[in-house]
SERO-4910 file (N, C-alpha, C, O; in steps of 0.05 Angstrom, whole numbers):
BEGIN
 pado doro    nc1    nc2    nc3   cac1   cac2   cac3    cc1    cc2    cc3    oc1    oc2    oc3
  Met    A   2541   1835   2360   2533   1814   2342   2521   1827   2317   2503   1843   2318
  Ser    A   2532   1820   2294   2523   1832   2268   2501   1814   2257   2500   1790   2261
  Glu    A   2484   1827   2242   2462   1812   2230   2471   1800   2204   2488   1811   2190
  Asn    A   2460   1777   2198   2466   1763   2173   2451   1776   2151   2426   1778   2152
  Pro    A   2465   1785   2129   2450   1799   2107   2431   1779   2093   2414   1789   2078
  Lys    A   2435   1754   2096   2417   1735   2083   2389   1735   2096   2370   1727   2084
  Asn    A   2388   1745   2121   2362   1746   2135   2346   1772   2128   2324   1775   2138
  Gln    A   2358   1789   2113   2344   1814   2106   2324   1809   2084   2328   1793   2066
  Ile    A   2301   1823   2085   2280   1820   2065   2283   1844   2046   2286   1867   2054
  Ala    A   2282   1837   2021   2285   1858   2000   2261   1876   2001   2238   1867   2003
  Pro    A   2265   1903   1998   2242   1921   1998   2222   1915   1976   2198   1920   1979
  Glu    A   2232   1905   1953   2213   1898   1931   2194   1876   1939   2170   1876   1932
  Ser    A   2203   1857   1955   2186   1835   1965   2165   1846   1984   2142   1838   1983
  Val    A   2173   1864   2002   2154   1876   2021   2133   1892   2006   2109   1890   2011
  Tyr    A   2143   1908   1986   2125   1924   1970   2104   1906   1956   2080   1912   1956
  Arg    A   2113   1885   1944   2096   1867   1929   2075   1855   1947   2051   1853   1940
  Glu    A   2083   1846   1971   2064   1833   1989   2045   1853   2001   2021   1847   2003
  Met    A   2054   1877   2007   2036   1897   2018   2016   1907   1996   1993   1912   2002
  Tyr    A   2026   1909   1972   2008   1916   1949   1987   1895   1945   1964   1902   1941
  Asn    A   1995   1870   1947   1975   1848   1944   1955   1849   1967   1931   1843   1963
  Glu    A   1964   1855   1991   1946   1857   2014   1927   1881   2010   1903   1878   2016
  Ala    A   1936   1903   2000   1918   1926   1995   1898   1918   1974   1874   1925   1976
  Arg    A   1907   1905   1953   1888   1896   1932   1867   1877   1943   1844   1878   1936
  Arg    A   1876   1859   1961   1857   1840   1973   1835   1855   1989   1812   1848   1987
  His    A   1843   1875   2003   1823   1891   2018   1804   1906   1999   1780   1907   2004
  Arg    A   1815   1917   1978   1798   1931   1959   1779   1912   1945   1756   1919   1941
  Asp    A   1788   1889   1938   1771   1869   1925   1750   1858   1945   1728   1851   1937
  His    A   1758   1857   1970   1739   1847   1991   1715   1866   1994   1693   1857   1999
  Gln    A   1720   1892   1990   1698   1911   1991   1677   1904   1970   1653   1904   1975
  Phe    A   1687   1899   1946   1669   1893   1924   1654   1867   1929   1630   1865   1924
  Thr    A   1668   1846   1939   1656   1820   1944   1634   1822   1965   1612   1812   1962
  Glu    A   1640   1836   1987   1620   1839   2008   1596   1854   1999   1573   1846   2004
  Ser    A   1601   1876   1984   1578   1892   1974   1561   1875   1955   1536   1877   1956
  Thr    A   1574   1859   1939   1559   1842   1920   1542   1822   1934   1518   1818   1927
  Trp    A   1552   1808   1954   1537   1788   1968   1513   1800   1983   1491   1789   1981
  Phe    A   1518   1821   1997   1496   1833   2012   1475   1845   1994   1451   1844   2000
  Ser    A   1484   1857   1972   1465   1868   1952   1448   1846   1940   1425   1849   1934
  Ala    A   1461   1823   1935   1446   1800   1924   1425   1790   1943   1403   1783   1934
  Leu    A   1431   1790   1969   1411   1782   1989   1387   1801   1988   1364   1793   1988
  Leu    A   1393   1827   1987   1371   1847   1986   1356   1846   1960   1331   1850   1960
  Leu    A   1369   1840   1938   1355   1837   1913   1337   1813   1913   1315   1813   1901
  Gly    A   1346   1792   1927   1328   1768   1930   1303   1775   1945   1281   1765   1938
  Val    A   1306   1791   1966   1282   1799   1981   1264   1816   1964   1240   1813   1965
  Ile    A   1276   1834   1948   1260   1851   1930   1245   1833   1911   1221   1838   1906
  Gly    A   1258   1814   1899   1245   1796   1880   1222   1781   1893   1201   1778   1880
  Phe    A   1226   1771   1917   1204   1756   1931   1181   1775   1936   1158   1768   1931
  Leu    A   1187   1799   1945   1165   1818   1952   1150   1827   1927   1125   1830   1928
  Ile    A   1164   1831   1905   1150   1838   1880   1132   1815   1871   1110   1820   1862
  Thr    A   1142   1791   1873   1126   1768   1865   1102   1765   1884   1080   1760   1874
  Ala    A   1106   1768   1910   1084   1766   1929   1064   1788   1926   1040   1783   1929
  Arg    A   1073   1811   1919   1055   1834   1918   1040   1837   1891   1017   1843   1890
  Phe    A   1055   1832   1870   1044   1837   1843   1041   1812   1826   1030   1813   1804
  Gly    A   1051   1789   1835   1050   1765   1819   1023   1751   1820   1005   1759   1834
  Ser    A   1021   1730   1804    997   1714   1804   1004   1685   1808   1027   1678   1803
  Gly    A    985   1669   1817    991   1641   1821    991   1634   1850    988   1651   1867
  Asn    A    995   1609   1855    994   1598   1882   1016   1609   1900   1012   1617   1923
  Thr    A   1041   1610   1889   1064   1620   1905   1060   1649   1912   1065   1657   1935
  Ala    A   1051   1665   1893   1047   1694   1898   1025   1698   1919   1026   1716   1935
  Gln    A   1004   1680   1918    982   1683   1937    992   1677   1966    985   1691   1985
  Arg    A   1009   1656   1969   1020   1650   1995   1038   1672   2005   1038   1679   2028
  Gly    A   1054   1683   1987   1072   1705   1994   1056   1730   2002   1063   1744   2021
  Ala    A   1034   1736   1988   1018   1759   1995   1005   1755   2022   1003   1774   2037
  Glu    A    997   1731   2028    985   1725   2055   1006   1729   2076   1000   1739   2098
  Leu    A   1031   1722   2070   1053   1724   2089   1059   1754   2095   1061   1762   2118
  Ile    A   1062   1770   2074   1069   1798   2078   1046   1815   2086   1049   1839   2091
  Ser    A   1022   1804   2087    999   1820   2096    999   1823   2126    986   1841   2137
  Asn    A   1014   1806   2140   1017   1808   2169   1036   1831   2175   1059   1832   2165
  Cys    A   1027   1850   2192   1043   1873   2199   1069   1866   2213   1090   1878   2208
  Leu    A   1068   1846   2231   1092   1838   2245   1113   1827   2226   1137   1832   2229
  Val    A   1104   1811   2206   1123   1800   2186   1135   1823   2169   1159   1823   2164
  Arg    A   1119   1843   2162   1129   1865   2146   1151   1880   2162   1172   1886   2151
  Trp    A   1146   1885   2187   1166   1899   2203   1191   1882   2208   1213   1892   2209
  Ala    A   1187   1856   2211   1210   1838   2215   1227   1838   2190   1252   1838   2191
  Val    A   1215   1837   2166   1230   1838   2141   1245   1864   2139   1268   1864   2130
  Met    A   1232   1886   2146   1244   1912   2145   1268   1914   2163   1289   1924   2156
  Val    A   1265   1904   2188   1287   1904   2207   1311   1887   2197   1334   1895   2199
  Leu    A   1304   1863   2187   1325   1846   2176   1340   1859   2153   1364   1857   2152
  Cys    A   1325   1871   2135   1338   1885   2113   1355   1909   2122   1377   1914   2111
  Phe    A   1345   1923   2141   1361   1945   2153   1387   1935   2165   1408   1947   2162
  Phe    A   1385   1912   2179   1409   1900   2191   1429   1891   2170   1453   1895   2172
  Ile    A   1419   1879   2148   1436   1870   2126   1450   1894   2114   1474   1893   2109
  Ala    A   1436   1916   2110   1448   1940   2098   1469   1952   2117   1490   1962   2108
  Ala    A   1463   1952   2143   1482   1963   2162   1507   1947   2164   1529   1958   2165
  Val    A   1505   1920   2164   1528   1903   2164   1545   1907   2139   1569   1908   2140
  Ser    A   1531   1908   2116   1545   1913   2091   1561   1939   2092   1584   1939   2084
  Thr    A   1548   1960   2101   1562   1986   2102   1586   1985   2121   1607   1996   2114
  Tyr    A   1582   1973   2144   1604   1972   2163   1628   1956   2152   1651   1964   2154
  Leu    A   1623   1933   2140   1644   1916   2129   1659   1930   2106   1684   1928   2104
  Val    A   1645   1944   2089   1657   1958   2067   1674   1981   2079   1697   1986   2070
  Trp    A   1663   1995   2099   1678   2017   2112   1704   2006   2125   1725   2018   2122
  Ala    A   1702   1984   2139   1725   1973   2153   1747   1964   2133   1771   1970   2137
  Cys    A   1739   1952   2111   1758   1944   2090   1771   1968   2077   1795   1968   2071
  His    A   1755   1989   2073   1766   2013   2060   1786   2027   2079   1806   2037   2070
  Gln    A   1780   2027   2105   1799   2040   2124   1825   2025   2123   1847   2037   2123
  Arg    A   1824   1999   2123   1849   1983   2122   1864   1987   2096   1889   1990   2096
  Tyr    A   1849   1988   2074   1862   1994   2048   1876   2021   2048   1899   2023   2039
  Asp    A   1863   2041   2059   1875   2068   2060   1900   2068   2076   1920   2081   2069
  Lys    A   1900   2054   2099   1924   2053   2116   1947   2040   2102   1970   2050   2102
  Ile    A   1942   2018   2089   1963   2004   2074   1973   2021   2051   1997   2023   2047
  Arg    A   1955   2034   2036   1963   2051   2014   1980   2074   2023   2000   2080   2010
  Lys    A   1972   2087   2044   1988   2110   2054   2016   2100   2064   2036   2114   2059
  Trp    A   2017   2078   2078   2042   2067   2087   2060   2061   2063   2084   2067   2064
  Leu    A   2049   2048   2043   2065   2042   2019   2076   2067   2006   2099   2069   1999
  Asp    A   2058   2087   2003   2067   2112   1991   2089   2126   2006   2107   2138   1995
  Glu    A   2087   2125   2033   2106   2140   2050   2132   2124   2053   2153   2137   2056
  Asn    A   2131   2098   2053   2155   2082   2061   2168   2067   2039   2193   2063   2039
  Leu    A   2153   2057   2019   2165   2039   2000   2166   2049   1971   2178   2037   1954
  Glu    A   2151   2071   1966   2153   2081   1938   2182   2091   1933   2193   2105   1950
  Pro    A   2193   2083   1911   2220   2092   1905   2222   2122   1904   2203   2136   1896
  Asp    A   2245   2133   1912   2249   2162   1913   2246   2174   1886   2235   2196   1883
  Phe    A   2255   2161   1865   2253   2173   1838   2224   2176   1829   2217   2195   1815
  Lys    A   2206   2157   1838   2177   2160   1832   2165   2184   1846   2150   2200   1834
  Arg    A   2172   2187   1871   2161   2209   1887   2171   2236   1876   2155   2255   1874
  Ala    A   2196   2238   1869   2207   2263   1859   2199   2269   1831   2193   2292   1824
  Thr    A   2199   2249   1814   2194   2253   1785   2164   2256   1779   2155   2275   1766
  Phe    A   2149   2237   1788   2121   2235   1780   2102   2249   1799   2079   2257   1792
  Lys    A   2110   2252   1824   2093   2263   1845   2065   2251   1845   2045   2265   1844
  Leu    A   2064   2224   1845   2039   2210   1844   2025   2211   1870   2035   2203   1891
  Lys    A   2000   2221   1869   1983   2221   1893   1955   2213   1883   1947   2220   1861
  Pro    A   1941   2199   1900   1913   2192   1893   1897   2218   1889   1900   2237   1904
  Ala    A   1880   2217   1869   1864   2241   1863   1844   2246   1886   1831   2227   1895
  Glu    A   1841   2270   1894   1821   2277   1914   1795   2282   1899   1794   2298   1881
  Gln    A   1774   2269   1908   1748   2271   1895   1727   2278   1916   1730   2270   1939
  Cys    A   1706   2292   1907   1684   2297   1925   1669   2272   1931   1663   2266   1954
  Ile    A   1664   2256   1911   1650   2231   1914   1669   2209   1906   1677   2207   1883
  Arg    A   1676   2192   1925   1695   2171   1919   1680   2146   1910   1657   2142   1917
  Ser    A   1694   2130   1894   1680   2107   1881   1670   2086   1900   1650   2073   1894
  His    A   1682   2083   1924   1672   2063   1943   1645   2071   1955   1632   2054   1968
  Trp    A   1637   2096   1952   1611   2104   1963   1588   2090   1949   1567   2088   1961
  Val    A   1592   2080   1925   1571   2065   1912   1565   2040   1928   1542   2031   1930
  Tyr    A   1585   2029   1941   1581   2005   1958   1565   2012   1983   1551   1995   1993
  Tyr    A   1567   2037   1992   1551   2046   2015   1522   2051   2007   1504   2044   2021
  Ile    A   1518   2063   1984   1492   2072   1975   1474   2049   1966   1450   2049   1971
  Thr    A   1486   2029   1952   1470   2007   1941   1452   1993   1960   1428   1990   1955
  Pro    A   1462   1983   1983   1444   1968   2001   1422   1986   2013   1399   1977   2017
  Trp    A   1428   2012   2018   1408   2030   2029   1386   2036   2008   1363   2040   2015
  Phe    A   1394   2038   1983   1375   2042   1962   1356   2018   1961   1332   2021   1957
  Ala    A   1367   1994   1963   1350   1970   1963   1331   1969   1987   1309   1961   1985
  Val    A   1341   1978   2010   1323   1979   2034   1300   1999   2030   1278   1993   2038
  Val    A   1305   2021   2017   1284   2040   2011   1263   2027   1992   1239   2030   1996
  Ile    A   1273   2013   1972   1254   1999   1953   1238   1979   1968   1214   1976   1964
  Ile    A   1251   1963   1986   1237   1943   2002   1215   1957   2019   1193   1947   2021
  Gly    A   1222   1979   2031   1203   1993   2048   1179   2003   2031   1157   2002   2041
  Leu    A   1185   2013   2007   1163   2022   1990   1144   1999   1982   1120   2002   1981
  Ile    A   1156   1976   1976   1140   1952   1968   1123   1943   1992   1100   1936   1988
  Leu    A   1135   1942   2015   1121   1932   2039   1099   1951   2049   1078   1942   2057
  Phe    A   1105   1977   2049   1087   1995   2063   1072   2014   2045   1056   2030   2055
  Ala    A   1076   2013   2019   1062   2031   2001   1036   2019   1992   1021   2032   1977
***
């Protein structure tokens, strides 16, 4: 039984869809990092207001964070947020790398591979590491505000 050529998918269509999927994973890294960093920045803003602000709201916040149990709970929660952020960015980056390598090995046209020899640049510090560092930097700042 021969296959119907009309049921074949053009390599260009597969390439386009896989490229869009890789882009979606790469953009997802940025989105996740942004949301979790925004949560941590909100905590930083509250703590700065509670610790150094004036007025009724700052006084209530200062009373709240003066409790040792609350301080440790905030620290654990922020640590958890940073850990989840790091894991999700890592998972998306792993998926992006797999798709990118598969595209390079299977669907890049032969003339591109032979002529241009395009390969992603190897770097000591890759750009997605900023997404890993940002939430942990915020956690350190939160720890300094709470316990200093």
